[in-house]
C-alpha positions, 0 to 999 in steps of 0.5 A, a space after each residue: 014603784 014610788 021611787 020610779 014615780 019620784 024619779 020621773 017627776 024630778 026628771 020632768 021638773 029638771 027639764 022644765 026648770 031649764 026654761 024658766 026665766 032668769 030674774 036675778 042677774 049674773 050671779 044667778 046665771 052662774 049658780 043656775 048653770 052649775 046647779 043644772 050640771 049637778 042636777 043632770 049628774 045626780 039624775 043619772 045617779 038617781 036613775 042608777 039607784 032606782 033602776 039598779 044600774 051601775 054608772 061610774 064608781 062608788 067613790 064618784 057618787 060619794 063625791 056627787 052626793 056631797 056636792 049635791 047636798 052643798 048645792 041644795 043648801 047654797 041654792 036654797 039660801 041664795 034664792 031664799 035671801 033674794 026674795 026679801 019679802 019672804 022674811 025670816 019665817 018665809 026663808 025657813 018655810 022655803 028651806 024646809 019645803 026644799 029639804 022635804 022635796 029633795 030628801 028622797 033624791 038625796 037619800 037615793 044618792 046616798 044609798 047609791 054611793 055608800 051601799 056595800 059592795 057585793 
């Protein structure tokens, strides 16, 4: 039940994030478009994990898991360093907070891609 609640919260956040204002210029626009595409794909995978539906192959989800981890790291560092007033402690806080929020999604994608085949 908690997986389903988390899925729907993350789905709503994904939809809301598409309407947020661009504050950082061209580089942020490219990063945001790439992250949004990755987010839609990993949302499908997370939906498949939560509701026990199989979409695409396990190899595909293994690759998506790795891409998602890289995307989370790059996005967190990029936005953390863009906010210069955060300082070192602020960047660490934002990074840890992001990992805590994203951990269930990453765990679900990992399990979805790396589960044993029946």
